[in-house]
PyMOL Python script that loads the backbone (N, CA, C, O; Angstrom):
from pymol import cmd

cmd.read_pdbstr("""\
ATOM      1  N   MET A   1      25.268  -8.987 -18.580  1.00  0.00           N
ATOM      2  CA  MET A   1      26.597  -7.617 -18.874  1.00  0.00           C
ATOM      3  C   MET A   1      25.633  -6.568 -18.309  1.00  0.00           C
ATOM      4  O   MET A   1      24.406  -6.494 -18.235  1.00  0.00           O
ATOM      5  N   CYS A   2      26.622  -5.812 -17.951  1.00  0.00           N
ATOM      6  CA  CYS A   2      26.456  -4.385 -17.380  1.00  0.00           C
ATOM      7  C   CYS A   2      26.215  -3.291 -18.470  1.00  0.00           C
ATOM      8  O   CYS A   2      26.561  -3.660 -19.592  1.00  0.00           O
ATOM      9  N   GLU A   3      25.672  -1.961 -18.390  1.00  0.00           N
ATOM     10  CA  GLU A   3      25.462  -1.080 -19.263  1.00  0.00           C
ATOM     11  C   GLU A   3      26.857  -0.846 -19.918  1.00  0.00           C
ATOM     12  O   GLU A   3      27.046  -0.812 -21.134  1.00  0.00           O
ATOM     13  N   ASP A   4      27.738  -0.701 -19.029  1.00  0.00           N
ATOM     14  CA  ASP A   4      29.044   0.038 -19.441  1.00  0.00           C
ATOM     15  C   ASP A   4      30.047  -1.414 -20.304  1.00  0.00           C
ATOM     16  O   ASP A   4      31.146  -1.250 -20.833  1.00  0.00           O
ATOM     17  N   GLY A   5      29.346  -2.650 -20.235  1.00  0.00           N
ATOM     18  CA  GLY A   5      30.167  -3.620 -21.029  1.00  0.00           C
ATOM     19  C   GLY A   5      30.574  -4.601 -20.253  1.00  0.00           C
ATOM     20  O   GLY A   5      30.825  -5.672 -20.806  1.00  0.00           O
ATOM     21  N   ARG A   6      30.727  -4.497 -18.914  1.00  0.00           N
ATOM     22  CA  ARG A   6      31.475  -5.349 -18.280  1.00  0.00           C
ATOM     23  C   ARG A   6      30.449  -6.483 -17.932  1.00  0.00           C
ATOM     24  O   ARG A   6      29.226  -6.388 -17.831  1.00  0.00           O
ATOM     25  N   ILE A   7      31.389  -7.763 -17.748  1.00  0.00           N
ATOM     26  CA  ILE A   7      30.499  -8.663 -17.645  1.00  0.00           C
ATOM     27  C   ILE A   7      30.588  -9.221 -16.250  1.00  0.00           C
ATOM     28  O   ILE A   7      31.728  -9.557 -15.927  1.00  0.00           O
ATOM     29  N   THR A   8      29.501  -9.422 -15.216  1.00  0.00           N
ATOM     30  CA  THR A   8      29.445  -9.613 -14.057  1.00  0.00           C
ATOM     31  C   THR A   8      28.566 -10.940 -13.973  1.00  0.00           C
ATOM     32  O   THR A   8      27.719 -11.306 -14.788  1.00  0.00           O
ATOM     33  N   LYS A   9      28.974 -11.594 -12.760  1.00  0.00           N
ATOM     34  CA  LYS A   9      28.065 -12.539 -12.458  1.00  0.00           C
ATOM     35  C   LYS A   9      27.844 -12.689 -10.844  1.00  0.00           C
ATOM     36  O   LYS A   9      28.484 -12.013 -10.039  1.00  0.00           O
ATOM     37  N   HIS A  10      27.031 -13.487 -10.536  1.00  0.00           N
ATOM     38  CA  HIS A  10      26.275 -13.510  -9.130  1.00  0.00           C
ATOM     39  C   HIS A  10      27.380 -14.459  -8.421  1.00  0.00           C
ATOM     40  O   HIS A  10      27.440 -15.576  -8.937  1.00  0.00           O
ATOM     41  N   CYS A  11      28.289 -14.229  -7.312  1.00  0.00           N
ATOM     42  CA  CYS A  11      28.825 -15.060  -6.481  1.00  0.00           C
ATOM     43  C   CYS A  11      28.250 -15.477  -5.353  1.00  0.00           C
ATOM     44  O   CYS A  11      27.589 -14.568  -4.852  1.00  0.00           O
ATOM     45  N   LEU A  12      28.226 -16.336  -4.823  1.00  0.00           N
ATOM     46  CA  LEU A  12      27.893 -16.853  -3.443  1.00  0.00           C
ATOM     47  C   LEU A  12      28.343 -16.180  -2.502  1.00  0.00           C
ATOM     48  O   LEU A  12      29.528 -15.847  -2.527  1.00  0.00           O
ATOM     49  N   ARG A  13      27.406 -15.770  -1.307  1.00  0.00           N
ATOM     50  CA  ARG A  13      28.031 -15.066  -0.343  1.00  0.00           C
ATOM     51  C   ARG A  13      29.395 -15.836   0.238  1.00  0.00           C
ATOM     52  O   ARG A  13      29.429 -17.066   0.283  1.00  0.00           O
ATOM     53  N   GLY A  14      30.579 -14.965   0.704  1.00  0.00           N
ATOM     54  CA  GLY A  14      31.702 -15.441   1.010  1.00  0.00           C
ATOM     55  C   GLY A  14      32.801 -15.515  -0.258  1.00  0.00           C
ATOM     56  O   GLY A  14      33.909 -16.043  -0.155  1.00  0.00           O
ATOM     57  N   GLU A  15      32.296 -14.904  -1.431  1.00  0.00           N
ATOM     58  CA  GLU A  15      32.671 -14.906  -2.755  1.00  0.00           C
ATOM     59  C   GLU A  15      32.720 -13.353  -3.571  1.00  0.00           C
ATOM     60  O   GLU A  15      31.813 -12.525  -3.484  1.00  0.00           O
ATOM     61  N   PHE A  16      33.737 -13.206  -4.214  1.00  0.00           N
ATOM     62  CA  PHE A  16      33.613 -11.768  -4.994  1.00  0.00           C
ATOM     63  C   PHE A  16      33.819 -12.419  -6.592  1.00  0.00           C
ATOM     64  O   PHE A  16      34.198 -13.567  -6.821  1.00  0.00           O
ATOM     65  N   PHE A  17      33.484 -11.424  -7.585  1.00  0.00           N
ATOM     66  CA  PHE A  17      33.705 -11.845  -8.741  1.00  0.00           C
ATOM     67  C   PHE A  17      35.092 -10.992  -9.312  1.00  0.00           C
ATOM     68  O   PHE A  17      35.059  -9.762  -9.330  1.00  0.00           O
ATOM     69  N   ASN A  18      35.970 -11.534  -9.646  1.00  0.00           N
ATOM     70  CA  ASN A  18      37.100 -11.424 -10.094  1.00  0.00           C
ATOM     71  C   ASN A  18      36.994 -10.980 -11.424  1.00  0.00           C
ATOM     72  O   ASN A  18      37.177 -11.853 -12.272  1.00  0.00           O
ATOM     73  N   GLU A  19      36.674  -9.520 -11.938  1.00  0.00           N
ATOM     74  CA  GLU A  19      36.540  -9.263 -13.354  1.00  0.00           C
ATOM     75  C   GLU A  19      37.796  -9.666 -14.385  1.00  0.00           C
ATOM     76  O   GLU A  19      37.607 -10.167 -15.493  1.00  0.00           O
ATOM     77  N   PRO A  20      38.920  -9.403 -13.906  1.00  0.00           N
ATOM     78  CA  PRO A  20      40.018  -9.939 -15.037  1.00  0.00           C
ATOM     79  C   PRO A  20      39.773 -11.383 -15.508  1.00  0.00           C
ATOM     80  O   PRO A  20      39.565 -11.730 -16.671  1.00  0.00           O
ATOM     81  N   THR A  21      39.845 -12.325 -14.200  1.00  0.00           N
ATOM     82  CA  THR A  21      39.440 -13.805 -14.749  1.00  0.00           C
ATOM     83  C   THR A  21      38.136 -14.166 -14.822  1.00  0.00           C
ATOM     84  O   THR A  21      37.651 -15.278 -15.033  1.00  0.00           O
ATOM     85  N   ARG A  22      37.695 -13.285 -14.658  1.00  0.00           N
ATOM     86  CA  ARG A  22      35.759 -13.661 -14.706  1.00  0.00           C
ATOM     87  C   ARG A  22      35.309 -14.904 -14.209  1.00  0.00           C
ATOM     88  O   ARG A  22      34.617 -15.751 -14.772  1.00  0.00           O
ATOM     89  N   GLN A  23      35.783 -14.895 -13.113  1.00  0.00           N
ATOM     90  CA  GLN A  23      35.671 -16.293 -11.950  1.00  0.00           C
ATOM     91  C   GLN A  23      35.051 -15.566 -10.634  1.00  0.00           C
ATOM     92  O   GLN A  23      35.183 -14.356 -10.447  1.00  0.00           O
ATOM     93  N   CYS A  24      34.399 -16.382  -9.791  1.00  0.00           N
ATOM     94  CA  CYS A  24      34.081 -16.054  -8.438  1.00  0.00           C
ATOM     95  C   CYS A  24      35.157 -16.718  -7.746  1.00  0.00           C
ATOM     96  O   CYS A  24      35.574 -17.844  -8.017  1.00  0.00           O
ATOM     97  N   ASN A  25      35.665 -15.806  -6.660  1.00  0.00           N
ATOM     98  CA  ASN A  25      36.896 -16.255  -5.998  1.00  0.00           C
ATOM     99  C   ASN A  25      36.334 -16.225  -4.403  1.00  0.00           C
ATOM    100  O   ASN A  25      35.537 -15.432  -3.901  1.00  0.00           O
ATOM    101  N   TYR A  26      36.855 -17.078  -3.944  1.00  0.00           N
ATOM    102  CA  TYR A  26      36.973 -16.894  -2.260  1.00  0.00           C
ATOM    103  C   TYR A  26      37.263 -15.375  -1.464  1.00  0.00           C
ATOM    104  O   TYR A  26      38.303 -14.817  -1.813  1.00  0.00           O
ATOM    105  N   CYS A  27      36.615 -14.832  -0.664  1.00  0.00           N
ATOM    106  CA  CYS A  27      36.849 -13.757  -0.155  1.00  0.00           C
ATOM    107  C   CYS A  27      38.263 -13.926   0.329  1.00  0.00           C
ATOM    108  O   CYS A  27      38.499 -15.134   0.357  1.00  0.00           O
ATOM    109  N   PRO A  28      39.420 -13.145   0.766  1.00  0.00           N
ATOM    110  CA  PRO A  28      40.490 -13.652   1.304  1.00  0.00           C
ATOM    111  C   PRO A  28      40.394 -12.966   2.992  1.00  0.00           C
ATOM    112  O   PRO A  28      39.854 -11.964   3.462  1.00  0.00           O
ATOM    113  N   VAL A  29      41.201 -14.060   3.552  1.00  0.00           N
ATOM    114  CA  VAL A  29      41.587 -13.452   4.815  1.00  0.00           C
ATOM    115  C   VAL A  29      41.607 -11.834   5.193  1.00  0.00           C
ATOM    116  O   VAL A  29      42.359 -11.066   4.592  1.00  0.00           O
ATOM    117  N   GLY A  30      40.911 -11.487   6.009  1.00  0.00           N
ATOM    118  CA  GLY A  30      40.968 -10.327   6.484  1.00  0.00           C
ATOM    119  C   GLY A  30      40.164  -8.985   5.688  1.00  0.00           C
ATOM    120  O   GLY A  30      40.441  -7.787   5.737  1.00  0.00           O
ATOM    121  N   PHE A  31      38.871  -9.831   4.816  1.00  0.00           N
ATOM    122  CA  PHE A  31      38.157  -9.335   4.234  1.00  0.00           C
ATOM    123  C   PHE A  31      36.600  -9.880   4.486  1.00  0.00           C
ATOM    124  O   PHE A  31      36.549 -11.025   4.935  1.00  0.00           O
ATOM    125  N   TYR A  32      35.660  -9.387   4.316  1.00  0.00           N
ATOM    126  CA  TYR A  32      34.385 -10.115   4.081  1.00  0.00           C
ATOM    127  C   TYR A  32      33.608  -9.908   2.731  1.00  0.00           C
ATOM    128  O   TYR A  32      33.953  -9.003   1.971  1.00  0.00           O
ATOM    129  N   CYS A  33      32.751 -10.591   2.487  1.00  0.00           N
ATOM    130  CA  CYS A  33      32.202 -10.494   1.303  1.00  0.00           C
ATOM    131  C   CYS A  33      30.671 -10.779   1.313  1.00  0.00           C
ATOM    132  O   CYS A  33      30.250 -11.934   1.381  1.00  0.00           O
ATOM    133  N   THR A  34      29.976  -9.861   1.255  1.00  0.00           N
ATOM    134  CA  THR A  34      28.513 -10.075   1.502  1.00  0.00           C
ATOM    135  C   THR A  34      27.531 -10.407   0.240  1.00  0.00           C
ATOM    136  O   THR A  34      27.935 -10.892  -0.817  1.00  0.00           O
ATOM    137  N   ASP A  35      26.566 -10.164   0.441  1.00  0.00           N
ATOM    138  CA  ASP A  35      25.561 -10.651  -0.881  1.00  0.00           C
ATOM    139  C   ASP A  35      25.948  -9.753  -2.156  1.00  0.00           C
ATOM    140  O   ASP A  35      26.411  -8.646  -1.884  1.00  0.00           O
ATOM    141  N   GLY A  36      25.844 -10.023  -3.237  1.00  0.00           N
ATOM    142  CA  GLY A  36      26.577  -8.905  -4.420  1.00  0.00           C
ATOM    143  C   GLY A  36      27.595  -9.320  -4.633  1.00  0.00           C
ATOM    144  O   GLY A  36      27.898  -9.198  -5.820  1.00  0.00           O
ATOM    145  N   GLY A  37      28.601  -9.955  -3.805  1.00  0.00           N
ATOM    146  CA  GLY A  37      30.117 -10.007  -4.067  1.00  0.00           C
ATOM    147  C   GLY A  37      31.151  -8.643  -3.949  1.00  0.00           C
ATOM    148  O   GLY A  37      32.197  -8.410  -4.556  1.00  0.00           O
ATOM    149  N   SER A  38      30.365  -7.776  -2.833  1.00  0.00           N
ATOM    150  CA  SER A  38      31.080  -6.738  -2.333  1.00  0.00           C
ATOM    151  C   SER A  38      32.110  -7.120  -1.249  1.00  0.00           C
ATOM    152  O   SER A  38      31.905  -7.675  -0.170  1.00  0.00           O
ATOM    153  N   VAL A  39      33.310  -6.673  -1.813  1.00  0.00           N
ATOM    154  CA  VAL A  39      34.400  -7.017  -0.851  1.00  0.00           C
ATOM    155  C   VAL A  39      34.371  -5.906   0.141  1.00  0.00           C
ATOM    156  O   VAL A  39      34.140  -4.762  -0.249  1.00  0.00           O
ATOM    157  N   LYS A  40      34.611  -6.191   1.519  1.00  0.00           N
ATOM    158  CA  LYS A  40      35.321  -5.350   2.553  1.00  0.00           C
ATOM    159  C   LYS A  40      35.990  -5.489   3.333  1.00  0.00           C
ATOM    160  O   LYS A  40      36.153  -6.666   3.654  1.00  0.00           O
ATOM    161  N   ALA A  41      36.778  -4.437   4.112  1.00  0.00           N
ATOM    162  CA  ALA A  41      38.071  -4.733   4.675  1.00  0.00           C
ATOM    163  C   ALA A  41      37.624  -4.903   6.162  1.00  0.00           C
ATOM    164  O   ALA A  41      36.893  -3.995   6.558  1.00  0.00           O
ATOM    165  N   CYS A  42      37.866  -5.716   6.910  1.00  0.00           N
ATOM    166  CA  CYS A  42      37.675  -5.913   8.335  1.00  0.00           C
ATOM    167  C   CYS A  42      38.143  -4.174   8.854  1.00  0.00           C
ATOM    168  O   CYS A  42      38.763  -3.361   8.169  1.00  0.00           O
ATOM    169  N   SER A  43      37.672  -4.008  10.091  1.00  0.00           N
ATOM    170  CA  SER A  43      38.657  -2.765  10.769  1.00  0.00           C
ATOM    171  C   SER A  43      40.140  -2.681  11.203  1.00  0.00           C
ATOM    172  O   SER A  43      40.558  -3.762  11.618  1.00  0.00           O
ATOM    173  N   PRO A  44      40.660  -2.100  11.210  1.00  0.00           N
ATOM    174  CA  PRO A  44      42.055  -1.825  11.366  1.00  0.00           C
ATOM    175  C   PRO A  44      42.136  -2.497  12.510  1.00  0.00           C
ATOM    176  O   PRO A  44      41.402  -2.264  13.470  1.00  0.00           O
ATOM    177  N   GLY A  45      43.179  -3.522  12.487  1.00  0.00           N
ATOM    178  CA  GLY A  45      43.584  -4.179  13.782  1.00  0.00           C
ATOM    179  C   GLY A  45      42.753  -5.815  13.849  1.00  0.00           C
ATOM    180  O   GLY A  45      42.977  -6.728  14.643  1.00  0.00           O
ATOM    181  N   ALA A  46      41.936  -5.774  12.926  1.00  0.00           N
ATOM    182  CA  ALA A  46      41.151  -6.937  13.104  1.00  0.00           C
ATOM    183  C   ALA A  46      41.334  -7.838  11.445  1.00  0.00           C
ATOM    184  O   ALA A  46      41.690  -7.374  10.362  1.00  0.00           O
ATOM    185  N   THR A  47      40.998  -9.020  11.756  1.00  0.00           N
ATOM    186  CA  THR A  47      41.083  -9.911  10.522  1.00  0.00           C
ATOM    187  C   THR A  47      40.033 -11.042  10.893  1.00  0.00           C
ATOM    188  O   THR A  47      39.591 -11.178  12.033  1.00  0.00           O
ATOM    189  N   THR A  48      39.663 -11.875   9.766  1.00  0.00           N
ATOM    190  CA  THR A  48      39.038 -13.222   9.618  1.00  0.00           C
ATOM    191  C   THR A  48      39.972 -14.277   9.807  1.00  0.00           C
ATOM    192  O   THR A  48      41.191 -14.198   9.649  1.00  0.00           O
ATOM    193  N   LEU A  49      39.310 -15.271  10.157  1.00  0.00           N
ATOM    194  CA  LEU A  49      40.309 -16.341  10.644  1.00  0.00           C
ATOM    195  C   LEU A  49      40.191 -17.173   9.313  1.00  0.00           C
ATOM    196  O   LEU A  49      41.111 -17.963   9.100  1.00  0.00           O
ATOM    197  N   GLN A  50      39.353 -17.108   8.556  1.00  0.00           N
ATOM    198  CA  GLN A  50      39.630 -17.901   7.151  1.00  0.00           C
ATOM    199  C   GLN A  50      39.076 -17.418   6.069  1.00  0.00           C
ATOM    200  O   GLN A  50      38.557 -16.314   6.233  1.00  0.00           O
ATOM    201  N   THR A  51      38.988 -17.998   4.711  1.00  0.00           N
ATOM    202  CA  THR A  51      38.453 -17.222   3.819  1.00  0.00           C
ATOM    203  C   THR A  51      37.045 -17.530   3.678  1.00  0.00           C
ATOM    204  O   THR A  51      36.594 -18.508   4.275  1.00  0.00           O
ATOM    205  N   ARG A  52      36.290 -16.795   2.945  1.00  0.00           N
ATOM    206  CA  ARG A  52      35.120 -17.054   2.819  1.00  0.00           C
ATOM    207  C   ARG A  52      34.041 -16.534   4.010  1.00  0.00           C
ATOM    208  O   ARG A  52      33.042 -17.144   4.389  1.00  0.00           O
ATOM    209  N   ALA A  53      34.488 -15.354   4.442  1.00  0.00           N
ATOM    210  CA  ALA A  53      33.823 -14.589   5.684  1.00  0.00           C
ATOM    211  C   ALA A  53      32.781 -14.168   4.650  1.00  0.00           C
ATOM    212  O   ALA A  53      32.894 -14.016   3.434  1.00  0.00           O
ATOM    213  N   THR A  54      31.704 -14.015   5.491  1.00  0.00           N
ATOM    214  CA  THR A  54      30.371 -13.286   4.738  1.00  0.00           C
ATOM    215  C   THR A  54      29.880 -11.862   5.649  1.00  0.00           C
ATOM    216  O   THR A  54      28.885 -11.365   5.122  1.00  0.00           O
ATOM    217  N   ALA A  55      30.313 -11.153   6.797  1.00  0.00           N
ATOM    218  CA  ALA A  55      29.744 -10.403   7.580  1.00  0.00           C
ATOM    219  C   ALA A  55      31.060  -9.875   8.499  1.00  0.00           C
ATOM    220  O   ALA A  55      32.093 -10.486   8.772  1.00  0.00           O
ATOM    221  N   ALA A  56      30.622  -8.466   8.887  1.00  0.00           N
ATOM    222  CA  ALA A  56      31.667  -7.886   9.445  1.00  0.00           C
ATOM    223  C   ALA A  56      31.824  -8.264  10.913  1.00  0.00           C
ATOM    224  O   ALA A  56      32.646  -7.701  11.637  1.00  0.00           O
ATOM    225  N   SER A  57      30.859  -9.416  11.411  1.00  0.00           N
ATOM    226  CA  SER A  57      30.950 -10.252  12.804  1.00  0.00           C
ATOM    227  C   SER A  57      31.649 -10.947  12.345  1.00  0.00           C
ATOM    228  O   SER A  57      31.989 -11.543  13.367  1.00  0.00           O
ATOM    229  N   ASP A  58      32.388 -11.566  11.292  1.00  0.00           N
ATOM    230  CA  ASP A  58      33.499 -12.719  11.104  1.00  0.00           C
ATOM    231  C   ASP A  58      34.726 -12.271  11.602  1.00  0.00           C
ATOM    232  O   ASP A  58      35.668 -13.025  11.843  1.00  0.00           O
ATOM    233  N   CYS A  59      34.735 -10.731  11.804  1.00  0.00           N
ATOM    234  CA  CYS A  59      36.428 -10.374  11.702  1.00  0.00           C
ATOM    235  C   CYS A  59      36.666 -10.077  13.220  1.00  0.00           C
ATOM    236  O   CYS A  59      35.897  -9.485  13.977  1.00  0.00           O
ATOM    237  N   PHE A  60      37.841 -10.590  13.496  1.00  0.00           N
ATOM    238  CA  PHE A  60      38.355 -10.299  14.988  1.00  0.00           C
ATOM    239  C   PHE A  60      39.655  -9.823  15.395  1.00  0.00           C
ATOM    240  O   PHE A  60      40.769 -10.037  14.916  1.00  0.00           O
ATOM    241  N   CYS A  61      39.314  -9.196  16.289  1.00  0.00           N
ATOM    242  CA  CYS A  61      40.706  -8.327  16.814  1.00  0.00           C
ATOM    243  C   CYS A  61      42.048  -9.185  16.778  1.00  0.00           C
ATOM    244  O   CYS A  61      41.930 -10.316  17.251  1.00  0.00           O
ATOM    245  N   THR A  62      43.002  -8.915  16.411  1.00  0.00           N
ATOM    246  CA  THR A  62      44.469  -9.517  16.657  1.00  0.00           C
ATOM    247  C   THR A  62      44.790  -8.841  18.100  1.00  0.00           C
ATOM    248  O   THR A  62      44.434  -7.770  18.593  1.00  0.00           O
ATOM    249  N   LEU A  63      45.623  -9.924  18.585  1.00  0.00           N
ATOM    250  CA  LEU A  63      46.016  -9.671  19.903  1.00  0.00           C
ATOM    251  C   LEU A  63      47.038  -8.496  19.777  1.00  0.00           C
ATOM    252  O   LEU A  63      47.646  -8.510  18.707  1.00  0.00           O
ATOM    253  N   PRO A  64      47.386  -7.404  20.697  1.00  0.00           N
ATOM    254  CA  PRO A  64      46.394  -7.422  22.122  1.00  0.00           C
ATOM    255  C   PRO A  64      45.393  -6.644  22.176  1.00  0.00           C
ATOM    256  O   PRO A  64      45.073  -6.175  23.269  1.00  0.00           O
ATOM    257  N   LEU A  65      44.704  -6.343  21.068  1.00  0.00           N
ATOM    258  CA  LEU A  65      43.188  -5.856  21.298  1.00  0.00           C
ATOM    259  C   LEU A  65      42.406  -6.030  21.365  1.00  0.00           C
ATOM    260  O   LEU A  65      41.999  -7.059  20.826  1.00  0.00           O
ATOM    261  N   GLU A  66      41.541  -5.220  22.052  1.00  0.00           N
ATOM    262  CA  GLU A  66      39.944  -5.488  22.438  1.00  0.00           C
ATOM    263  C   GLU A  66      39.001  -5.528  21.460  1.00  0.00           C
ATOM    264  O   GLU A  66      39.021  -4.625  20.623  1.00  0.00           O
ATOM    265  N   MET A  67      37.935  -6.639  21.366  1.00  0.00           N
ATOM    266  CA  MET A  67      37.099  -6.168  20.422  1.00  0.00           C
ATOM    267  C   MET A  67      35.958  -5.554  20.999  1.00  0.00           C
ATOM    268  O   MET A  67      35.684  -5.856  22.160  1.00  0.00           O
ATOM    269  N   VAL A  68      35.256  -4.757  20.400  1.00  0.00           N
ATOM    270  CA  VAL A  68      34.037  -3.900  20.654  1.00  0.00           C
ATOM    271  C   VAL A  68      33.094  -4.208  19.824  1.00  0.00           C
ATOM    272  O   VAL A  68      33.295  -3.931  18.641  1.00  0.00           O
ATOM    273  N   LEU A  69      31.769  -4.885  20.219  1.00  0.00           N
ATOM    274  CA  LEU A  69      30.818  -5.019  19.155  1.00  0.00           C
ATOM    275  C   LEU A  69      30.184  -3.824  18.792  1.00  0.00           C
ATOM    276  O   LEU A  69      30.179  -3.133  19.810  1.00  0.00           O
ATOM    277  N   VAL A  70      29.553  -3.115  17.714  1.00  0.00           N
ATOM    278  CA  VAL A  70      29.055  -2.145  17.685  1.00  0.00           C
ATOM    279  C   VAL A  70      27.649  -2.634  16.513  1.00  0.00           C
ATOM    280  O   VAL A  70      27.791  -3.378  15.543  1.00  0.00           O
ATOM    281  N   ASN A  71      26.497  -2.049  16.902  1.00  0.00           N
ATOM    282  CA  ASN A  71      25.320  -2.097  16.172  1.00  0.00           C
ATOM    283  C   ASN A  71      25.004  -1.685  15.267  1.00  0.00           C
ATOM    284  O   ASN A  71      25.480  -0.563  15.438  1.00  0.00           O
ATOM    285  N   GLY A  72      24.373  -1.618  13.979  1.00  0.00           N
ATOM    286  CA  GLY A  72      23.995  -0.611  13.012  1.00  0.00           C
ATOM    287  C   GLY A  72      24.343  -0.653  11.809  1.00  0.00           C
ATOM    288  O   GLY A  72      24.101   0.311  11.083  1.00  0.00           O
ATOM    289  N   THR A  73      25.073  -1.925  11.263  1.00  0.00           N
ATOM    290  CA  THR A  73      25.341  -2.198   9.973  1.00  0.00           C
ATOM    291  C   THR A  73      24.302  -3.223   9.375  1.00  0.00           C
ATOM    292  O   THR A  73      23.494  -3.948   9.954  1.00  0.00           O
ATOM    293  N   ALA A  74      24.553  -3.070   8.146  1.00  0.00           N
ATOM    294  CA  ALA A  74      23.537  -4.032   7.287  1.00  0.00           C
ATOM    295  C   ALA A  74      23.520  -5.400   7.657  1.00  0.00           C
ATOM    296  O   ALA A  74      22.494  -6.019   7.939  1.00  0.00           O
ATOM    297  N   GLU A  75      24.894  -5.957   7.651  1.00  0.00           N
ATOM    298  CA  GLU A  75      25.367  -7.346   8.182  1.00  0.00           C
ATOM    299  C   GLU A  75      25.124  -7.792   9.610  1.00  0.00           C
ATOM    300  O   GLU A  75      25.346  -8.920  10.048  1.00  0.00           O
ATOM    301  N   GLY A  76      24.639  -6.756  10.276  1.00  0.00           N
ATOM    302  CA  GLY A  76      24.313  -7.276  11.808  1.00  0.00           C
ATOM    303  C   GLY A  76      25.669  -6.301  12.633  1.00  0.00           C
ATOM    304  O   GLY A  76      25.892  -5.109  12.421  1.00  0.00           O
ATOM    305  N   LEU A  77      26.351  -7.107  13.486  1.00  0.00           N
ATOM    306  CA  LEU A  77      27.303  -6.352  14.289  1.00  0.00           C
ATOM    307  C   LEU A  77      28.628  -6.144  13.557  1.00  0.00           C
ATOM    308  O   LEU A  77      29.093  -6.943  12.745  1.00  0.00           O
ATOM    309  N   SER A  78      29.130  -5.107  13.890  1.00  0.00           N
ATOM    310  CA  SER A  78      30.604  -4.843  13.253  1.00  0.00           C
ATOM    311  C   SER A  78      31.528  -4.836  14.540  1.00  0.00           C
ATOM    312  O   SER A  78      31.291  -4.825  15.748  1.00  0.00           O
ATOM    313  N   VAL A  79      32.337  -4.844  14.003  1.00  0.00           N
ATOM    314  CA  VAL A  79      33.593  -5.154  15.066  1.00  0.00           C
ATOM    315  C   VAL A  79      35.009  -3.632  15.228  1.00  0.00           C
ATOM    316  O   VAL A  79      35.839  -3.489  14.330  1.00  0.00           O
ATOM    317  N   LYS A  80      35.000  -3.121  15.915  1.00  0.00           N
ATOM    318  CA  LYS A  80      35.934  -2.249  16.318  1.00  0.00           C
ATOM    319  C   LYS A  80      36.753  -2.919  17.134  1.00  0.00           C
ATOM    320  O   LYS A  80      36.388  -3.730  17.985  1.00  0.00           O
ATOM    321  N   CYS A  81      38.261  -2.479  16.807  1.00  0.00           N
ATOM    322  CA  CYS A  81      39.070  -3.248  17.922  1.00  0.00           C
ATOM    323  C   CYS A  81      40.008  -1.731  18.717  1.00  0.00           C
ATOM    324  O   CYS A  81      40.185  -0.734  18.016  1.00  0.00           O
ATOM    325  N   ARG A  82      40.386  -1.755  19.801  1.00  0.00           N
ATOM    326  CA  ARG A  82      40.851  -0.854  20.336  1.00  0.00           C
ATOM    327  C   ARG A  82      41.959  -1.207  21.286  1.00  0.00           C
ATOM    328  O   ARG A  82      41.886  -2.383  21.642  1.00  0.00           O
ATOM    329  N   ARG A  83      43.002  -0.512  21.824  1.00  0.00           N
ATOM    330  CA  ARG A  83      44.004  -1.421  22.763  1.00  0.00           C
ATOM    331  C   ARG A  83      43.552  -1.083  24.025  1.00  0.00           C
ATOM    332  O   ARG A  83      44.075  -1.579  25.022  1.00  0.00           O
TER     333      ARG A  83
END
""", "prot")
cmd.dss("prot")
cmd.show_as("cartoon", "prot")
cmd.util.cbc("prot")
cmd.orient("prot")
């Protein structure tokens, strides 16, 4: 339990803790979930191909955008899309 009284649970990579249901849920399409259950959205114009993505490198540009890999994130490569 957190200091503020919230109940938390450590979820697996690719999952996040849904506080209202107190369950671990799969990270949805268009997002990735890192260690600790942090949910992060893919860059604008990008999405994941399935649920349970674990890193920014799991995000892919939707057509007709071009994918540009950028170094420097904690998860490795991040993806930015451009026309």
